[in-house]
C-alpha positions in Angstrom: 0.2 0.2 0.0 1.1 3.7 -1.2 1.7 5.8 2.3 0.2 9.3 2.7 0.8 11.0 5.6 -1.1 15.0 4.0 -4.5 15.4 2.9 -6.6 18.4 1.4 -10.0 17.7 1.6 -13.5 20.1 0.7 -16.1 19.0 3.6 -19.7 20.0 3.6 -22.0 19.0 6.2 -25.6 18.1 5.6 -28.4 20.8 5.4 -31.3 20.5 7.5 -34.7 19.7 6.3 -37.6 21.8 5.7 -40.4 22.5 8.4 -43.9 22.1 6.3 -46.9 24.3 6.3 -50.0 21.2 7.1 -53.0 21.4 8.1 -54.9 18.4 9.8 -57.7 17.4 7.1 -59.8 14.1 8.4 -63.2 13.2 7.8 -64.6 14.6 11.0 -62.4 17.3 11.3 -62.4 19.3 8.0 -60.9 22.5 9.4 -58.2 21.4 12.0 -55.4 23.2 13.2 -51.8 23.6 12.1 -49.8 20.2 12.0 -46.7 20.8 9.7 -43.6 18.7 11.4 -40.2 19.7 12.0 -37.3 18.9 9.2 -34.4 16.7 10.5 -30.8 17.9 11.1 -28.2 17.7 8.6 -25.4 15.0 8.8 -22.1 15.6 10.4 -18.9 14.9 8.9 -17.2 13.3 11.2 -13.6 11.7 11.8 -13.1 8.5 13.4 -10.0 6.9 14.3 -9.1 3.2 13.3 -6.2 1.5 14.5 -6.0 -0.7 11.2 -5.4 2.0 9.1 -1.7 3.7 8.5 -2.3 6.0 5.4 -4.5 9.0 4.4 -4.3 7.7 1.1 -8.3 7.1 0.4 -8.6 10.4 1.1 -6.3 11.9 -1.6 -8.5 10.6 -4.2 -11.9 11.3 -1.9 -11.4 15.1 -1.8 -15.1 16.5 -2.0 -17.0 15.2 0.8 -20.7 15.9 1.3 -23.3 14.6 4.0 -26.6 14.0 3.2 -29.8 16.5 3.9 -32.1 16.2 6.8 -35.4 14.7 5.7 -38.5 17.6 5.3 -41.3 17.1 8.2 -44.6 15.7 7.4 -48.2 16.2 8.6 -49.3 15.0 11.9 -46.5 17.3 13.2 -44.2 14.1 12.1 -40.8 15.1 12.6 -37.9 14.4 9.2 -35.6 12.0 10.0 -32.1 13.4 10.9 -29.8 12.6 8.3 -27.0 9.9 9.0 -23.4 11.5 9.8 -20.7 11.2 7.0 -18.2 8.8 8.9 -14.4 9.4 7.4 -11.8 6.8 8.9 -8.2 7.8 9.3 -5.3 6.4 11.4 -4.3 7.5 15.0 -2.3 10.0 15.0 -4.5 12.3 12.2 -4.4 15.9 13.1 -6.9 18.0 11.5 -6.7 22.0 10.4 -9.0 24.5 9.0 -6.8 25.0 5.5 -7.2 28.9 5.4 -6.2 29.8 8.8 -4.4 26.6 10.1 -6.7 26.2 13.1 -6.0 22.9 15.1 -9.4 21.0 14.5 -8.8 18.6 17.0 -6.6 15.0 16.3 -7.4 11.5 16.4 -4.8 9.1 19.0 -7.8 6.4 19.9 -9.1 3.7 17.9 -12.8 4.7 17.8 -12.1 8.3 19.0 -14.5 10.5 16.9 -14.2 14.5 16.0 -16.9 16.4 14.4 -15.0 18.1 11.3 -18.2 20.0 9.9 -21.9 20.0 11.5 -24.8 19.7 9.9 -27.2 22.4 9.6 -30.9 22.2 12.0 -34.1 21.5 10.9 -36.8 24.0 9.9 -39.6 24.4 12.2 -42.7 23.4 10.8 -45.9 25.6 10.7 -47.8 24.5 13.7 -45.0 26.6 16.0 -45.8 29.3 14.7 -50.1 29.3 16.1 -51.0 32.2 18.0 -54.5 33.5 19.0 -54.5 36.4 16.7 -53.4 33.4 13.7 -54.8 30.3 13.7 -54.1 29.5 10.5 -50.4 29.8 9.9 -49.2 29.7 6.6 -45.5 29.7 7.9 -42.7 27.2 8.2 -38.7 27.4 8.2 -36.4 26.3 5.4 -33.8 24.1 6.9 -30.4 25.6 8.0 -27.2 25.1 5.7 -24.5 22.8 7.1 -21.3 23.9 7.6 -18.6 23.8 4.7 -14.9 24.2 5.4 -11.0 23.0 3.7 -9.4 20.7 5.9 -5.8 20.0 5.8 -5.3 16.0 7.5 -1.8 15.4 8.5 -0.5 12.0 9.8 1.7 12.2 12.4 2.9 8.4 13.1 2.4 7.0 17.1 5.2 4.8 17.7 7.3 3.7 21.0 10.3 4.7 19.1 11.7 6.7 16.1 14.8 6.1 14.2 16.2 9.6 13.8 19.4 10.1 11.4 20.7 11.3 8.2 20.1 9.9 4.5 21.8 6.4 4.6 22.6 5.6 8.3 21.3 2.9 7.9 17.8 3.2 9.8 15.9 1.3 7.0 18.5 -1.6 7.1 18.0 -1.6 11.3 14.6 -1.8 11.1 14.4 -4.7 8.7 16.8 -6.5 10.8 14.9 -6.3 13.9 11.2 -6.5 13.0 8.8 -8.1 10.2 8.8 -4.5 8.1 10.3 -5.1 4.8 11.3 -1.2 4.1 13.6 -0.3 0.3 17.1 -0.6 1.2 19.6 0.5 -1.4 23.2 2.0 -0.8 22.6 5.4 -1.5 20.8 8.5 0.0 17.2 9.0 0.2 16.6 5.2 -0.4 13.6 5.5 2.0 10.4 8.6 0.8 8.0 7.6 3.5 7.8 6.2 7.0 7.8 3.1 7.6 6.5 0.9 10.4 7.4 -2.2 12.4 6.6 -3.8 15.1 10.0 -5.5 17.3 9.3 -8.6 18.9 11.2 -10.5 21.8 11.1 -14.4 22.4 9.5 -13.8 26.1 6.5 -11.8 23.7 7.7 -8.5 24.8 7.1 -6.0 21.8 7.3 -2.3 20.5 6.4 -0.3 17.7 9.3 1.5 15.9 8.9 4.0 12.7 11.8 4.8 10.2 11.3 8.1 9.5 12.8 9.2 5.9 16.4 10.7 6.2 16.9 14.5 8.2 19.4 16.4 6.3 20.8 19.9 7.7 18.5 22.7 7.6 15.7 20.1 7.2 13.2 22.8 9.6 13.4 25.3 6.9 12.2 22.6 4.4 15.3 21.6 2.6 15.2 18.2 1.0 12.3 16.3 2.8 12.2 18.4 5.5 9.1 19.4 7.3 7.0 16.4 5.9 8.9 14.2 7.6 10.0 16.3 11.0 6.2 16.3 12.4 6.4 12.2 12.6 9.6 12.3 15.3 6.8 14.5 17.5 4.7 11.0 18.2 7.5 9.0 19.4 8.3 8.2 23.2 11.9 7.6 22.9 14.1 8.8 19.6 16.8 6.4 18.4 19.5 8.3 16.9 21.3 6.6 14.2 24.9 7.2 13.1 27.4 6.0 10.4 30.6 4.6 11.9 32.1 6.2 9.0 31.0 9.4 9.6 32.0 12.4 12.2 29.8 11.0 15.0 30.4 14.1 17.5 29.6 16.3 14.2 26.8 14.5 13.2 24.9 13.8 16.4 25.3 17.5 17.1 23.4 18.6 14.1 20.7 16.3 14.1 20.0 17.9 17.6 20.0 21.3 16.2 17.3 20.5 13.3 15.1 18.8 16.2 16.0 22.2 18.3 15.0 24.4 15.3 11.7 22.3 14.6 10.4 21.9 18.3 12.7 22.8 21.0 10.7 20.2 23.1 11.8 17.2 21.2 15.1 17.1 23.1 13.1 16.5 26.1 12.6 13.3 24.9 14.5 10.2 26.2 17.2 9.1 23.4 19.9 6.8 22.5 22.7 6.6 19.8 23.0 3.9 17.9 26.7 3.9 15.6 26.1 1.5 12.7 27.6 -0.1 10.0 30.9 -1.3 12.8 31.2 -4.7 10.6 33.2 -2.3 8.3 35.4 -1.1 11.1 38.7 -3.2 11.6 38.6 -4.6 15.5 34.8 -3.6 15.5 34.2 -5.5 18.5 36.5 -2.9 20.4 34.0 -0.6 22.1 34.8 2.9 22.4 33.9 6.2 24.3 32.3 9.1 22.4 31.9 12.5 23.7 27.5 12.1 23.8 25.4 13.1 26.0 23.1 10.1 25.3 24.2 6.3 25.8 25.6 5.0 22.3 25.8 1.6 21.6 28.0 0.5 18.5 25.8 -2.2 16.3 25.7 -3.9 12.9 22.6 -4.4 11.5 24.3 -7.1 8.7 26.0 -9.4 11.6 23.7 -8.8 14.1 26.3 -7.6 16.3 25.1 -5.9 19.7 21.4 -5.8 18.5 19.6 -7.7 21.0 22.1 -5.0 23.6 20.1 -2.4 21.6 16.8 -3.7 21.8 17.0 -4.5 25.3 18.3 -0.6 26.0 15.4 0.6 23.7 12.9 -1.7 25.9 13.9 0.0 29.4 14.2 3.5 28.0 10.2 2.8 26.7 9.2 1.2 30.3 11.1 4.6 32.1 8.7 6.9 30.0 5.6 4.5 30.7 6.4 5.2 34.3 7.0 8.9 34.2 
């Protein structure tokens, strides 16, 4: 399935049904009073969380969303039926914004959670509401009110226990493939990953956590360079950040550069617990002789190709996740 983490949709809630002008007419009541019923309410447009979904792709191809109109009223004071809501199922982590103002309309974080984007119009009143001592036969009824209309931008921010953060070709996809059932595209050149990938990492004792492979950041990504802002938002929902840095690079420099990008995008991201994995150690001589690094987070040397220290890394991640849950 293709991944999509953004959609722009045009939503229109249903109009209210019209109230009606009607008078009671029966065999022995030829001139009964007004009994026109009210119109039903128009349908709302609602977002609903579905934990089985992981993409906004369907809404990329369904841009115009319109709910049904409420039913008109009828005689004998019968109210028209309220229209059913138009429900749009979305992945957990979906945030809705009003397109013109960027006002945050709300977000979906739980399965089954609902958020009304546009509310249907109220049904109009029938003529029996307008009877009075001076007007026994009102020929007046209200039309239904219009449903709300707005343009909505939906953004998906992946929810995961741990997010992989690193420059292109740091080995993020290779690690995710090595320790989970996820099968991201892997190649020896930058920007192989053009979309986030999720994988479930399991232990032999049935413990598990969810890991997100986020496309590579480059310097000045927070200003929109490269894939920039498209993917930095996915880091917001991860409880623990795992920085991946190639052993063939300037490790301290790259670590600081990554921290600076996160800080420039959202300063509070640096408050998240983090670990550092020094990758591709199999390309180094004597790679089993661990080194010390001048970093402010624990560093573990690994090789996804040979499995070196992968179990150690998994346990370290697990411990960090548990610390977050306790806090």
